[in-house]
N, C-alpha and C positions, 0 to 999 in steps of 0.2 A: 370126296364124294361128289357126284354130279347132281345137278338140280332137276327134278322132274318138271314138266312131263317130257320135255324134249330129250333130256340127257339120260333118261332112264329107259331108252329104247332097248328092247330085249335082244336085238341083234347087233348092238353097238359093241365096239371093242372096249374091253375093260381096262386095258393097260395104256393109260395116258400119262406116262412119265414125261418129264421135261425133255429128256434126250430124244425120245420117240417123236414127240410133238414137233420139236425143232427140226428133226430129220425129215419128217413129212412136209413141213413148211419149206424147207430148203429144196427138196426134190421137185415139188410141184410149182413153187412160185419164185424162189430166189435164184436157183441155179441158172435160169436163162439170162440173169442180169449179172452173172459172176464177173464179167469183164468190167463193167461199170463199178461194181462193188470193190474189186481188187484195186482199181485206180483210186477210188475214194479212200481205201485203207492206206495206200501208199502216201497219199496227200496228208492223211491225218497223222501218219507216222512222222512225216516231216514237220507238221504243225506241232505235234507233241514233243519232238526232240528239241525244238527251238528253246523251250523252257530250260532244259539242261544246259544248253550252250550259254543262255543268258545268265544263269546263276554262276556258271564257271567263269564267265567274263568279268564278274564283279571282283574276283580275287586280284587280277592284275590292275584293275581300275583303282582299288584301294591301296594295294601294296606299292605299285609303280608310280601312280599319278598322285593320289591324295596324300600318301605317306612319303613316298620316294621323291616326289617333285619332278618326275619326268613329263614335262608339259607336252613334248612332241608325241608321246604315246597316246595322248588323249584323243587325237584325230583318228588314229587306227582303231582304238577300242571303241570310240563313239560310233564310227562308221560301221563296225562289225555289229554292234548292238542295234543300230538303225536297220541294217539289212535283215537282221533276225525278225524284227517286227514286220517288215515289208513281206518277207517270205511267209510269215505266220498269217498275215491278212490275206494274201493271195490263195494260199492252200485252204484257208477256212472257207472262203466264198466258193471256191471250186468244189470242194468235197461236199459242202452242204447242198449245193445245186444238184450234184450227182445223186446224193442220198435221197433228196426229196423226190427226184424223178423216179427212183427205184421204189420208194415207199408208196407213191401215188399209183404207179403202174401195177404193183403187186396187190395193193389193196383193192383196186378196181377189178383185177382178175379174180380175186378171192370172192368179191361180192357177186360177180357174174356167175362164177361156178357154183356158189352156194344157192343162188336163186335157181339156176338150171337144175340142181339136184332137188330142191324143194318141189319144183314143178313136176318131177317124176313121181312124187309120193302119192299114195292112194287117197281117195276122197275122205275116208275115215280119219286120216291124219289131221285134216283141216277142221274136223268137227271137235277134236280134242285139244287143238293148239290154236289160240286166238291170233288174229292178225297182228295184234301188238307184240306178242311173243316173237313172231316170225320177223317183223320189222326190226325188232331189237337184235335178232340174230344177224340179219343181213347188214344192218346199219351200225348198231351200237357195238357189237362184238368185233366186227372187222375194223372199226375205228380204233378200238382199244388195242388191237393187234398191229395196226398200220405202222406205228412207229417203233415196233419192237426191234426190227433188224437195224434201223437207224440208231436206236439206242445201243444195241450190242456193238455195232461197228464203231460208233463214236467212243464207247467205253473201252473196247479192247484195242481200237486202232489209234486213238488219240490219248485218252486219259491213262490207260495202262502203260503205253509207251512212255508218256511223260513221267509217270510215277517211277517206272523202272529206271529211266535215264537220270532222273533227279536223285534217286537212291544211289546210283553209281557215282554221281558227283559227290554226294554226302560221304560215301565210303572212301572215295579217293582223298577227300579232305582229311577225314579221321574216322576209321572204322570203329573206334571205341565210342565216339560221340554218336555214330549212327546206331550202334547197339543200344546205347542209353536212350535214344530218341523213341525206340519202339517198345520200351519196357511195359507200357500200359496196354499193348495190343491184345493180350489174352482176355482182357475184360470185355472185348467186343463179341466174343464167340456166342455165348449162351443167349445174351439179350438179342443179338441179331437173328438167331434161329427162331426165337420166340416171336419176335416182331414179324418175320416173314410168315409164320403160320397164322398169326392174328390177321395180317393183311389179306391173306388168302380167304379166310372165313368172311371177313367184312366185304370183300369184293364179290364173292359169291352171293351174298345177301343183296348187295347193291345191284348186281345185274338182274336178279329176280324182281326187285322193286322197280327197276327201269322197264322191265317187261310189263308189269302191272300199270305203270304210268302210261305207256304207249297204248295198252289195251283200253284203259279208261278213257283216254282222249279219243280213240277211234270210236268207241261206243257213244260218247257224248256227242261228237260232231255228226255221226250218222243217225243218232236218235234225237236230234235237236228239236224236231217238231213235237214229239211225244213228251219231251222234257218241258217245253213251254206250255203245252196244253194241260199237263198234269201239275204244273207249278212246282217242279221238283228241282229247280235250279240250285237252291240252297243245299239240298240233299246231295246232289251230284258234286257240288263244290266241296262239301265236307269230306266226301269220300276221296276226292282228288287231293285235298289238303293233307289227309292222313297219309297218303302215299308219298307226297312230297316231303312231309316231315320225316318219314322214315328214310327217305333218300338223303336228306340233309344230314341226319344223324350218322348214317353209314359213311357218307362222304367225309364228314368231319373226323370220325374215328379212323377211317382209312388214311386220311391225310396226316393225322397225328402219328399214327403208327409208322407211316413212310418216313416222316421227318425224324423219328426216333433214331434210325440208323445213322444218318448224317450227324445228329446231335451227339451220339455216342462217339463218333469219330472226332467231333470237336473236343470232347472230354479227354479222349486218349491223346490227341495231338497236344492239347494244353499240358497234360502230364509230361509228355515227351519234351516240349519246349522248356518246361520248368526244370526237368532233370538235366538237360543239356546246359542251360544257363548256370545251374548250381555246379555242375561238374566241370564245364569248359571255361567258365568265367575266371576261375582261379588260374588256370593255365595261361590264359591271355594276359591277366594282370601280372603274372610272374615272368612273362616274356617267352614262355615255352612255345606259344603259337602266335601268329600274327593276326592283326585285325582283319586282314584280307581273308585269312582262313575262316574266321568266324563269320564274316559277311557272306562268303560263298556258301558255307554250310547253312547259315540261317536263311539265306535266300532260297536255297534248294528245298529246305523244309517248308518255307512259307509258300513257295510256288506249288509244292506238292499237296498243299492243304485242299485246294479246290478240286483237283482230280480225285483225291480220296473221297471227298464229299459226293461228287457226281457218281463215282463207282458205288458208293454206299446207297445212294438213292436209286441207282440202276437195279439193285436187288429187289426193292419194293416195286419198281415199275415192271420188272420181269414177272413178279407174282400176279400183277393185274393182267398182263398179257397171257400168262399161263392159264388163268381161269377162263378167259375168253377163248383161247385155243382149245381148251377141253370141251367147251360148249359148242364151238364150231365143228370140231371133228366128231363130237358126239352125234351131231346132226348129219354130217357127211357119212358116217358109218351106218346110218339107218338105211336098211335095204328096203326098197319099195315092196309093199305086200302084193301090189298088182303090177305086173310087168309082162312084156311080150315074151311069150313062150314059143310061138310059132315062127316060121320063116316068112320073110317079106315076099317070097316068091310063090307062096301058096295061091292057087288059082282063085278067081272070084267065086263067091258062093253060087251054087246052082240056081237058087232062087232066093227070094227075100222072106220066105216063110220062117217063123220062129217057133221053137218048141221048148218048153220048160218041163223037165221030168224030175219029180221028187226033190225040188230045190229047197234047201234048208239054210237058214242064216240066223245067227245069234250075235248079239252085242253083249258080251259078258254073260250073265245068267239070263238075259232077256231073249227069248226066242221070237224073232221078228217074223220069219217065214217058216211054216211047218209043212214040208212036203208038197210044195206048190207044183201042180201039173196042169198045163193047158197048152193049146196050140193057137197061134195067130197066122192064118193063111195068107200067102202072098197075094198082094194086090187088094186085100180086103181090110175093112175097119173092125178092130177088136177093141171093145170098151172094158175098162177095169173100174168097177164100182164097189162100194162098200163103206162102212163107217170109217171115221178118222182113225188112223193107227192100224188099219187092216193090212198094210204092207204094200200099197199100190205104188207109191213113189220109190220104195225100195227095189221093186221089180225093174223100174226104169234104170236105176243105178247099176243093177246087175247086168242088164242088157248092154250097157255102154261100158261095163267093166270099171266103173268107179269104185266098185267093191266086188269081191268074189265070194261065192257061196262056200259054206263049209262042206256041203255034200250036194249031190245031184248034178244034172247036166243042163246046159242051155245051148241049143243048136240053132245055127243060122244056115238055111239051105241044106240041112242034114249034117253039118260039120259043127263040132263043138267050138264055141266062140273062143275058147282059150287056145285053140290051134292057130288062130289068125294072128298076124302082126297087130299090135295094139292100135297103131295109127290107121292101118287099113280097115280095122274093125269099126273104128269110130267114124271113118269116112262114110260108112253105110247109113248113119243116123243123122237126122236133123231134129233138134229138140226146141219146142216152144213151150215155155212154162208160164205160170201165173206171175212169177217175179222175174221179168225179163232183165237180164244183166246188161246194162248199158254202161259205157265208159265215158269219162269226162273228156270226150273228144267230139268232133263234128258228127252230124248224122250220117254223112257219107262214110266216114271212117268206121262208124258203128256198124254200118251195113257191110262194107267191104272186109273189115277185120284183117287188114294187112295183105289181102290177096291182090296180086297184080295180074295184069293181062286180061282184065274183064272189060269188054268193050261197052261203049255208051248204050248201045241197043239192048244188051243183056241187062244192064243196070235199069234202063227205062222200063223193060218188061217186068222186072222185079218190083219196081216202085208202083207200077199200075196194078199188078196183081195183089199187092199187099195194101193198096189204098194209101200209100205214103205220099204219092204225088199230090193228093188232094190237099193235104195240110202243109206240105213242105213249100209249095209255091207261095203260100201266104207269109212265110217266115222271112225276117229281114235279109238273111244271107242264104236262104234256100237250103240246099243240102249241106252247106258249109256252116250252118248255124250250130253252135256248141249245144250238145245234149245236156250239159251240166253234170255235177257229181251224181253218179248212179242214175243219170237220166232225169234228174229233178226238174229240168226246164221243159219237159214234155209231160203231157197228161198220160194217165194209165193206158188209155186206148191208143195214143200215139206211140208209146213205148212198145206195146204189143205189136203194132203194125211194122215198126222197125225190125223187131225180132222175126216177124214173118218174112219180111223182105230178105233178111239174112238167109233164112231157110230156103227161099225160092232160089237165090243165087247159089246156095250150096248144092241144090239139086240132088240130095241124097235119096236113095230108093226107099228108105224106111223113115217114117215120120212119127215122133213121140210128142203128144200133146198132153201137158200136165196142167190141168185147170186153167187153160189158156184164156178163158173168157169170164171166169167166176167173179172177178172184181171190177167188171166194167158196167157202165150204165147201158140202158137199152139201145141207144143210138150207136155207141162205140161197139157194143156186143154184136149188133147186126153187121157192121162193117168188118169187124175182125172175124166173125163167123164166116162171112162170105169169102174173105181172103183164105181162111183155113180150108173151106170146101174146095176152092180152086187148087190149093197146094196139095191136098190129100188125094186128089183125083189120080187114079192109076198107081198109087203107092200103097205099100203095106203100112197101115196106120194103127197105132195104139193110142187110145184116149183114156185119160183119167178125168173123171167129171163127177162133181157132187150134184150138179143140176142134171137130174136124170132125163129131163126133157131134151137135152142136147145129144143124148145117145140112143134115142128111140129107134133111129134108122141104122144103127150099127149092125154089121153082119153077124157079130157075135158079142155077147155080153158075158164077162167073167165076174162073178160076185165073190168077193173075198171077205172073210171075217176072222179076226184074231190070227192073221197070217196063214190062213188056209183057204183053198178054193171050196166054196159050199154049193155053188150053182153055176151052170154054164148053159147058155141058150140065147134065143133072140128075145126081144122085148115082149112079144105076144106069148111065146111059150113059157117064159118065166112068170108072167102075170098069171097064166093058167095054173102053174104049179102052186101059186099062193104061198111062196116061201119068203125068204129074207128080202129079195128084190121087190116082190109085191108089197111087202110091208113098208119098205123104204118109199116106194111110189105113193102108197096111200098117205103116208105121213107128209111127204113133200108136196104132193098135189093138193091135199086138203088145206094146206096152209096158203096156197096161192090166192084164193078168194079173199081171205082175211087180209093178206098183204095188199091186194089191190084196193080193198075197201079203205 
């Protein structure tokens, strides 16, 4: 069973058998490296077969040299054994270098593809899955899978070949001894199956706890100011300690269960050695078999001991990789709820006017929008106002298709927005919100956002229009000054002006302003509002504002309450109606004298 939330995706494939998962892994990531892998397998076959030759060489060493006294043969046999070790050393280095290269390249490709797929998922996905969960998918699960093909190739290319070759040597020496040596093998079957199931359960729990650890660290470091101000360092540390304790327990139990399989092999091998000594010792003492026979057989069994243990441990390692593969492909198989349905060749919209008709949206049983209908005329400013939770920000998410409505239509220039290519649709919008998302890069990189070919004149105009040049010149490195994690090196007003500079460079025909000045002081608000006024000139602009004074001059004001449009008009006409908007104005403006006092 897969772990929610990520692995319980309704559109995910339910059949995640070991064979299917490995086939998908092979086709997508391993097949391009089949030449390197084939060469590595060949080298490992040579490496594994040297053990059989080594054990077989002990028979003439004992019978001809140690017992028979043929001193001249010692140079031939010694040189042969030395050459085996040299070949084993060379093939070991070469095969490991090849497999490491394959493992690193395929793991890197898997991480890139997984992140690429996650970036196609809808906005609602990121509301239900924390950054810690997603980081653990891209980083933790791919790391767990990274060595699986190296493990399999090593196991089947070197250890299995060595085991088979050594078994052949043992059978050639004495087939009856070989049969006696494996008398305890049936004891392995049931305990090994039970151990693998237990490993799978523990690893599933461990991966889930690792997600919680990553999430907790992400929240602690991003909320460090609130933690310190509220003096909850101990509380957060206790929560983190509980998660770590759970991980330690799961890791310990998983390691113990993985070690159980090689331990069982130790027991079975010990039984086999005991049986051979009891059975074959009498034959050697009576002269029926030579000391060389016993040493060749005993060496073959001894050298087979480590390959058997590694193959036993491989079963546990595969269970770990299998859990991560199921989690990875559970995410790969999640189809984006929002995706391009129109052709990239669809003509540009006739104009930038927006119209919502009977738009409805629910999250579970909660109805967020209830038949919203209004029009935002091209080139004019439309303000969305209303109490918190009325659905204003949700409308912005619908316009940019971060989420799609369950019913109703949204039109851009008379065309349903779902008919546009998703990238082309989003190219029509610039968004400036209260929480400007800055990256831990330079101010310049935060403004350009990876776009190339922007000349210095265009950048300078954007800096002047957004009032960024005023503060950037005073910084030690100017535009190359790091913004810090989430823009923490800049003030709130500076972050907003950087976001506006982005929008100026983007030069999109539609501007969405979501509480862009609500958290600023009076001086910063004046500068940012001036920059926004310049930016919105000649553009279709939609504004969300709790400060109603900032939307008095809007061409149209749409008043929402409980997910429905209750009033539409200008500031003056809505005041005259004495409805919800007038009530909000009286409440807000009557508080201003008290705040100023």
